[in-house]
Structure formats: structure tokens, C-alpha cells
PQR file of N, CA, C, O and H, with PARSE charges and radii, in Angstrom:
ATOM      1  N   MET A   1      20.219  12.952 -12.711 -0.4000 1.5000
ATOM      2  CA  MET A   1      19.943  12.237 -12.088 -0.0000 2.0000
ATOM      3  C   MET A   1      18.157  12.252 -11.534  0.5500 1.7000
ATOM      4  O   MET A   1      18.175  13.060 -10.605 -0.5500 1.4000
ATOM      5  N   ASP A   2      16.699  11.741 -11.688 -0.4000 1.5000
ATOM      6  CA  ASP A   2      15.711  11.824 -11.127 -0.0000 2.0000
ATOM      7  C   ASP A   2      15.675  11.134  -9.979  0.5500 1.7000
ATOM      8  O   ASP A   2      15.714   9.905  -9.919 -0.5500 1.4000
ATOM      9  H   ASP A   2      16.685  11.084 -12.443  0.4000 1.0000
ATOM     10  N   GLU A   3      15.573  12.151  -8.699 -0.4000 1.5000
ATOM     11  CA  GLU A   3      15.374  11.196  -7.652 -0.0000 2.0000
ATOM     12  C   GLU A   3      13.787  10.935  -7.015  0.5500 1.7000
ATOM     13  O   GLU A   3      13.631  10.391  -5.922 -0.5500 1.4000
ATOM     14  H   GLU A   3      15.541  13.150  -8.748  0.4000 1.0000
ATOM     15  N   SER A   4      12.657  11.399  -7.856 -0.4000 1.5000
ATOM     16  CA  SER A   4      11.577  10.791  -7.483 -0.0000 2.0000
ATOM     17  C   SER A   4      10.767   9.751  -7.945  0.5500 1.7000
ATOM     18  O   SER A   4      10.186   9.820  -9.029 -0.5500 1.4000
ATOM     19  H   SER A   4      12.784  11.841  -8.744  0.4000 1.0000
ATOM     20  N   PRO A   5      10.676   8.610  -7.054 -0.5600 1.5000
ATOM     21  CA  PRO A   5      10.171   7.433  -7.282  0.2800 2.0000
ATOM     22  C   PRO A   5       8.893   7.487  -8.496  0.5500 1.7000
ATOM     23  O   PRO A   5       8.723   6.767  -9.480 -0.5500 1.4000
ATOM     24  N   GLU A   6       8.002   8.783  -7.915 -0.4000 1.5000
ATOM     25  CA  GLU A   6       6.445   8.554  -8.720 -0.0000 2.0000
ATOM     26  C   GLU A   6       7.105   8.945  -9.988  0.5500 1.7000
ATOM     27  O   GLU A   6       6.965   8.125 -10.895 -0.5500 1.4000
ATOM     28  H   GLU A   6       8.140   9.368  -7.115  0.4000 1.0000
ATOM     29  N   ARG A   7       7.580   9.680 -10.176 -0.4000 1.5000
ATOM     30  CA  ARG A   7       8.208  10.718 -11.418 -0.0000 2.0000
ATOM     31  C   ARG A   7       8.599   9.117 -12.658  0.5500 1.7000
ATOM     32  O   ARG A   7       8.022   8.839 -13.710 -0.5500 1.4000
ATOM     33  H   ARG A   7       7.693  10.347  -9.439  0.4000 1.0000
ATOM     34  N   VAL A   8       9.629   8.457 -12.044 -0.4000 1.5000
ATOM     35  CA  VAL A   8      10.511   7.598 -12.414 -0.0000 2.0000
ATOM     36  C   VAL A   8       9.325   6.331 -12.911  0.5500 1.7000
ATOM     37  O   VAL A   8       9.355   5.753 -13.998 -0.5500 1.4000
ATOM     38  H   VAL A   8      10.098   8.683 -11.190  0.4000 1.0000
ATOM     39  N   ALA A   9       8.357   6.106 -11.858 -0.4000 1.5000
ATOM     40  CA  ALA A   9       7.581   4.815 -12.366 -0.0000 2.0000
ATOM     41  C   ALA A   9       6.531   5.545 -13.757  0.5500 1.7000
ATOM     42  O   ALA A   9       6.251   4.939 -14.791 -0.5500 1.4000
ATOM     43  H   ALA A   9       8.333   6.575 -10.976  0.4000 1.0000
ATOM     44  N   LEU A  10       6.161   6.749 -13.465 -0.4000 1.5000
ATOM     45  CA  LEU A  10       5.252   7.511 -14.587 -0.0000 2.0000
ATOM     46  C   LEU A  10       6.062   7.307 -15.447  0.5500 1.7000
ATOM     47  O   LEU A  10       5.709   6.288 -16.041 -0.5500 1.4000
ATOM     48  H   LEU A  10       6.388   7.242 -12.625  0.4000 1.0000
ATOM     49  N   ILE A  11       7.147   7.782 -15.944 -0.4000 1.5000
ATOM     50  CA  ILE A  11       7.956   7.295 -17.206 -0.0000 2.0000
ATOM     51  C   ILE A  11       8.028   6.288 -17.737  0.5500 1.7000
ATOM     52  O   ILE A  11       8.023   6.188 -18.964 -0.5500 1.4000
ATOM     53  H   ILE A  11       7.434   8.609 -15.462  0.4000 1.0000
ATOM     54  N   GLN A  12       8.138   4.979 -16.667 -0.4000 1.5000
ATOM     55  CA  GLN A  12       8.387   4.006 -17.007 -0.0000 2.0000
ATOM     56  C   GLN A  12       6.852   3.261 -17.688  0.5500 1.7000
ATOM     57  O   GLN A  12       6.819   2.506 -18.659 -0.5500 1.4000
ATOM     58  H   GLN A  12       8.142   5.060 -15.670  0.4000 1.0000
ATOM     59  N   ARG A  13       5.616   3.745 -16.836 -0.4000 1.5000
ATOM     60  CA  ARG A  13       4.124   3.240 -17.870 -0.0000 2.0000
ATOM     61  C   ARG A  13       4.150   3.997 -19.256  0.5500 1.7000
ATOM     62  O   ARG A  13       4.012   3.403 -20.326 -0.5500 1.4000
ATOM     63  H   ARG A  13       5.643   4.358 -16.047  0.4000 1.0000
ATOM     64  N   LEU A  14       4.347   5.421 -19.140 -0.4000 1.5000
ATOM     65  CA  LEU A  14       4.454   5.794 -20.804 -0.0000 2.0000
ATOM     66  C   LEU A  14       5.139   5.186 -21.476  0.5500 1.7000
ATOM     67  O   LEU A  14       4.652   4.681 -22.487 -0.5500 1.4000
ATOM     68  H   LEU A  14       4.459   5.904 -18.271  0.4000 1.0000
ATOM     69  N   THR A  15       6.151   5.054 -21.252 -0.4000 1.5000
ATOM     70  CA  THR A  15       7.216   4.227 -22.119 -0.0000 2.0000
ATOM     71  C   THR A  15       6.609   2.870 -22.746  0.5500 1.7000
ATOM     72  O   THR A  15       6.623   2.630 -23.953 -0.5500 1.4000
ATOM     73  H   THR A  15       6.547   5.464 -20.431  0.4000 1.0000
ATOM     74  N   TRP A  16       6.132   2.108 -21.866 -0.4000 1.5000
ATOM     75  CA  TRP A  16       5.635   0.929 -21.911 -0.0000 2.0000
ATOM     76  C   TRP A  16       4.391   0.888 -22.810  0.5500 1.7000
ATOM     77  O   TRP A  16       4.376   0.016 -23.678 -0.5500 1.4000
ATOM     78  H   TRP A  16       6.121   2.303 -20.885  0.4000 1.0000
ATOM     79  N   ALA A  17       3.521   1.585 -22.726 -0.4000 1.5000
ATOM     80  CA  ALA A  17       2.234   2.254 -23.132 -0.0000 2.0000
ATOM     81  C   ALA A  17       2.524   2.315 -24.564  0.5500 1.7000
ATOM     82  O   ALA A  17       2.198   1.510 -25.437 -0.5500 1.4000
ATOM     83  H   ALA A  17       3.533   2.294 -22.021  0.4000 1.0000
ATOM     84  N   TYR A  18       3.358   3.673 -24.688 -0.4000 1.5000
ATOM     85  CA  TYR A  18       3.797   3.738 -26.063 -0.0000 2.0000
ATOM     86  C   TYR A  18       4.414   2.452 -26.924  0.5500 1.7000
ATOM     87  O   TYR A  18       3.983   2.283 -28.064 -0.5500 1.4000
ATOM     88  H   TYR A  18       3.623   4.327 -23.979  0.4000 1.0000
ATOM     89  N   LEU A  19       5.232   1.713 -26.489 -0.4000 1.5000
ATOM     90  CA  LEU A  19       6.155   0.919 -26.845 -0.0000 2.0000
ATOM     91  C   LEU A  19       4.949  -0.357 -27.264  0.5500 1.7000
ATOM     92  O   LEU A  19       5.116  -0.793 -28.403 -0.5500 1.4000
ATOM     93  H   LEU A  19       5.582   1.850 -25.562  0.4000 1.0000
ATOM     94  N   ARG A  20       4.212  -0.753 -26.773 -0.4000 1.5000
ATOM     95  CA  ARG A  20       2.990  -1.892 -26.820 -0.0000 2.0000
ATOM     96  C   ARG A  20       2.224  -1.138 -27.820  0.5500 1.7000
ATOM     97  O   ARG A  20       1.922  -1.895 -28.743 -0.5500 1.4000
ATOM     98  H   ARG A  20       4.076  -0.399 -25.848  0.4000 1.0000
ATOM     99  N   ASP A  21       1.769   0.123 -28.009 -0.4000 1.5000
ATOM    100  CA  ASP A  21       1.263   0.520 -29.083 -0.0000 2.0000
ATOM    101  C   ASP A  21       1.907   0.623 -30.385  0.5500 1.7000
ATOM    102  O   ASP A  21       1.313   0.205 -31.379 -0.5500 1.4000
ATOM    103  H   ASP A  21       2.014   0.738 -27.259  0.4000 1.0000
ATOM    104  N   ALA A  22       3.178   1.188 -30.480 -0.4000 1.5000
ATOM    105  CA  ALA A  22       3.848   1.131 -31.346 -0.0000 2.0000
ATOM    106  C   ALA A  22       4.167  -0.116 -32.278  0.5500 1.7000
ATOM    107  O   ALA A  22       4.421  -0.122 -33.482 -0.5500 1.4000
ATOM    108  H   ALA A  22       3.660   1.527 -29.672  0.4000 1.0000
ATOM    109  N   LEU A  23       4.073  -1.292 -31.270 -0.4000 1.5000
ATOM    110  CA  LEU A  23       4.614  -2.498 -31.763 -0.0000 2.0000
ATOM    111  C   LEU A  23       3.507  -3.227 -32.107  0.5500 1.7000
ATOM    112  O   LEU A  23       3.610  -4.392 -32.490 -0.5500 1.4000
ATOM    113  H   LEU A  23       3.867  -1.287 -30.292  0.4000 1.0000
ATOM    114  N   GLY A  24       2.143  -2.487 -31.981 -0.4000 1.5000
ATOM    115  CA  GLY A  24       0.872  -3.431 -32.081 -0.0000 2.0000
ATOM    116  C   GLY A  24       0.600  -4.521 -31.462  0.5500 1.7000
ATOM    117  O   GLY A  24       0.204  -5.507 -32.085 -0.5500 1.4000
ATOM    118  H   GLY A  24       2.059  -1.540 -31.670  0.4000 1.0000
ATOM    119  N   LEU A  25       0.767  -4.525 -30.140 -0.4000 1.5000
ATOM    120  CA  LEU A  25       1.146  -5.408 -29.056 -0.0000 2.0000
ATOM    121  C   LEU A  25      -0.520  -5.412 -28.458  0.5500 1.7000
ATOM    122  O   LEU A  25      -0.954  -6.521 -28.144 -0.5500 1.4000
ATOM    123  H   LEU A  25       1.089  -3.725 -29.634  0.4000 1.0000
ATOM    124  N   LYS A  26      -1.384  -4.298 -28.307 -0.4000 1.5000
ATOM    125  CA  LYS A  26      -2.242  -4.498 -27.392 -0.0000 2.0000
ATOM    126  C   LYS A  26      -2.969  -3.310 -28.222  0.5500 1.7000
ATOM    127  O   LYS A  26      -2.208  -2.507 -28.761 -0.5500 1.4000
ATOM    128  H   LYS A  26      -1.032  -3.398 -28.562  0.4000 1.0000
ATOM    129  N   ASP A  27      -4.605  -3.083 -28.409 -0.4000 1.5000
ATOM    130  CA  ASP A  27      -5.227  -2.251 -28.906 -0.0000 2.0000
ATOM    131  C   ASP A  27      -5.443  -0.857 -27.678  0.5500 1.7000
ATOM    132  O   ASP A  27      -5.320  -0.877 -26.454 -0.5500 1.4000
ATOM    133  H   ASP A  27      -5.224  -3.736 -27.972  0.4000 1.0000
ATOM    134  N   ALA A  28      -5.700  -0.057 -28.343 -0.4000 1.5000
ATOM    135  CA  ALA A  28      -5.559   1.429 -27.744 -0.0000 2.0000
ATOM    136  C   ALA A  28      -5.143   1.444 -26.241  0.5500 1.7000
ATOM    137  O   ALA A  28      -6.040   1.619 -25.416 -0.5500 1.4000
ATOM    138  H   ALA A  28      -5.800  -0.041 -29.337  0.4000 1.0000
ATOM    139  N   VAL A  29      -3.914   1.282 -25.835 -0.4000 1.5000
ATOM    140  CA  VAL A  29      -3.100   1.128 -24.461 -0.0000 2.0000
ATOM    141  C   VAL A  29      -2.610   2.645 -24.363  0.5500 1.7000
ATOM    142  O   VAL A  29      -2.754   3.229 -23.289 -0.5500 1.4000
ATOM    143  H   VAL A  29      -3.186   1.140 -26.505  0.4000 1.0000
ATOM    144  N   TRP A  30      -1.957   3.389 -25.604 -0.4000 1.5000
ATOM    145  CA  TRP A  30      -1.590   4.590 -25.434 -0.0000 2.0000
ATOM    146  C   TRP A  30      -2.388   5.770 -25.114  0.5500 1.7000
ATOM    147  O   TRP A  30      -1.961   6.455 -24.184 -0.5500 1.4000
ATOM    148  H   TRP A  30      -1.840   2.915 -26.476  0.4000 1.0000
ATOM    149  N   PRO A  31      -3.217   6.062 -25.563 -0.5600 1.5000
ATOM    150  CA  PRO A  31      -4.187   7.063 -25.025  0.2800 2.0000
ATOM    151  C   PRO A  31      -4.574   7.213 -23.616  0.5500 1.7000
ATOM    152  O   PRO A  31      -4.555   8.282 -23.005 -0.5500 1.4000
ATOM    153  N   ALA A  32      -5.058   5.653 -22.961 -0.4000 1.5000
ATOM    154  CA  ALA A  32      -5.714   5.739 -21.465 -0.0000 2.0000
ATOM    155  C   ALA A  32      -4.115   6.544 -20.860  0.5500 1.7000
ATOM    156  O   ALA A  32      -4.142   7.707 -20.457 -0.5500 1.4000
ATOM    157  H   ALA A  32      -5.074   4.785 -23.457  0.4000 1.0000
ATOM    158  N   PRO A  33      -3.063   5.882 -20.878 -0.5600 1.5000
ATOM    159  CA  PRO A  33      -1.872   6.727 -19.696  0.2800 2.0000
ATOM    160  C   PRO A  33      -1.851   8.157 -20.332  0.5500 1.7000
ATOM    161  O   PRO A  33      -2.023   9.074 -19.529 -0.5500 1.4000
ATOM    162  N   VAL A  34      -1.702   8.432 -21.396 -0.4000 1.5000
ATOM    163  CA  VAL A  34      -1.638   9.952 -21.636 -0.0000 2.0000
ATOM    164  C   VAL A  34      -2.627  10.840 -21.223  0.5500 1.7000
ATOM    165  O   VAL A  34      -2.452  12.032 -20.972 -0.5500 1.4000
ATOM    166  H   VAL A  34      -1.563   7.687 -22.049  0.4000 1.0000
ATOM    167  N   GLU A  35      -3.962  10.048 -21.143 -0.4000 1.5000
ATOM    168  CA  GLU A  35      -4.863  11.215 -20.743 -0.0000 2.0000
ATOM    169  C   GLU A  35      -5.074  11.186 -19.106  0.5500 1.7000
ATOM    170  O   GLU A  35      -5.633  12.042 -18.420 -0.5500 1.4000
ATOM    171  H   GLU A  35      -4.104   9.079 -21.347  0.4000 1.0000
ATOM    172  N   SER A  36      -4.434   9.892 -18.663 -0.4000 1.5000
ATOM    173  CA  SER A  36      -4.116  10.034 -16.731 -0.0000 2.0000
ATOM    174  C   SER A  36      -3.375  11.253 -16.356  0.5500 1.7000
ATOM    175  O   SER A  36      -3.666  12.037 -15.453 -0.5500 1.4000
ATOM    176  H   SER A  36      -3.980   9.197 -19.220  0.4000 1.0000
ATOM    177  N   THR A  37      -2.391  11.305 -17.160 -0.4000 1.5000
ATOM    178  CA  THR A  37      -1.207  12.320 -16.838 -0.0000 2.0000
ATOM    179  C   THR A  37      -1.552  13.935 -17.184  0.5500 1.7000
ATOM    180  O   THR A  37      -0.997  14.922 -16.699 -0.5500 1.4000
ATOM    181  H   THR A  37      -2.155  10.667 -17.893  0.4000 1.0000
ATOM    182  N   LEU A  38      -2.359  13.905 -17.917 -0.4000 1.5000
ATOM    183  CA  LEU A  38      -2.741  15.356 -18.362 -0.0000 2.0000
ATOM    184  C   LEU A  38      -2.990  16.218 -16.806  0.5500 1.7000
ATOM    185  O   LEU A  38      -3.802  15.897 -15.938 -0.5500 1.4000
ATOM    186  H   LEU A  38      -2.810  13.103 -18.310  0.4000 1.0000
ATOM    187  N   GLY A  39      -2.321  17.032 -16.783 -0.4000 1.5000
ATOM    188  CA  GLY A  39      -2.073  18.030 -15.746 -0.0000 2.0000
ATOM    189  C   GLY A  39      -1.474  17.588 -14.542  0.5500 1.7000
ATOM    190  O   GLY A  39      -1.814  18.062 -13.458 -0.5500 1.4000
ATOM    191  H   GLY A  39      -1.662  17.293 -17.487  0.4000 1.0000
ATOM    192  N   ARG A  40      -0.640  16.747 -14.651 -0.4000 1.5000
ATOM    193  CA  ARG A  40      -0.152  16.495 -13.487 -0.0000 2.0000
ATOM    194  C   ARG A  40       1.528  16.488 -13.122  0.5500 1.7000
ATOM    195  O   ARG A  40       2.070  15.985 -12.138 -0.5500 1.4000
ATOM    196  H   ARG A  40      -0.364  16.363 -15.532  0.4000 1.0000
ATOM    197  N   PHE A  41       2.268  17.358 -14.471 -0.4000 1.5000
ATOM    198  CA  PHE A  41       3.617  17.569 -14.481 -0.0000 2.0000
ATOM    199  C   PHE A  41       3.800  19.124 -14.117  0.5500 1.7000
ATOM    200  O   PHE A  41       3.076  19.978 -14.627 -0.5500 1.4000
ATOM    201  H   PHE A  41       1.828  17.767 -15.270  0.4000 1.0000
ATOM    202  N   GLU A  42       4.604  19.367 -13.393 -0.4000 1.5000
ATOM    203  CA  GLU A  42       4.861  20.670 -12.946 -0.0000 2.0000
ATOM    204  C   GLU A  42       6.422  21.408 -12.801  0.5500 1.7000
ATOM    205  O   GLU A  42       7.322  21.003 -12.066 -0.5500 1.4000
ATOM    206  H   GLU A  42       5.192  18.674 -12.979  0.4000 1.0000
ATOM    207  N   SER A  43       6.460  22.254 -13.449 -0.4000 1.5000
ATOM    208  CA  SER A  43       7.626  22.796 -13.761 -0.0000 2.0000
ATOM    209  C   SER A  43       8.380  23.377 -12.650  0.5500 1.7000
ATOM    210  O   SER A  43       7.906  24.233 -11.903 -0.5500 1.4000
ATOM    211  H   SER A  43       5.729  22.582 -14.046  0.4000 1.0000
ATOM    212  N   THR A  44       9.791  22.804 -12.533 -0.4000 1.5000
ATOM    213  CA  THR A  44      10.188  23.375 -11.508 -0.0000 2.0000
ATOM    214  C   THR A  44      11.752  24.046 -11.997  0.5500 1.7000
ATOM    215  O   THR A  44      12.638  23.514 -12.666 -0.5500 1.4000
ATOM    216  H   THR A  44      10.176  22.108 -13.139  0.4000 1.0000
ATOM    217  N   PRO A  45      11.691  25.437 -11.370 -0.5600 1.5000
ATOM    218  CA  PRO A  45      13.246  26.130 -11.803  0.2800 2.0000
ATOM    219  C   PRO A  45      14.732  25.637 -11.513  0.5500 1.7000
ATOM    220  O   PRO A  45      15.691  26.294 -11.919 -0.5500 1.4000
TER
END
């Protein structure tokens, strides 16, 4: 279970953007959230 509220919120935004794009509900919503998250993820052992 992930205890980081920021990470959970990020995953939620990315999931919704992907689904809206996949279902054709909005134009070009998927690239913007993906580009805004580049370089944000850190790996932890």
C-alpha cells in the first residue's frame, strides 16, 4: 500500500488522463500529464 498522498494523486491524474484519451472524450489530454511528470519519479530500494 502506498502511503504517499502526492503519489496517489499523481497516479489518479495520469489514469484519468489516459482513460479520457483512450475513450476519445477530450483531445490531447494524455501528452500533457505525461510530459509534466517526466523526471519526477525516484526509485527507492
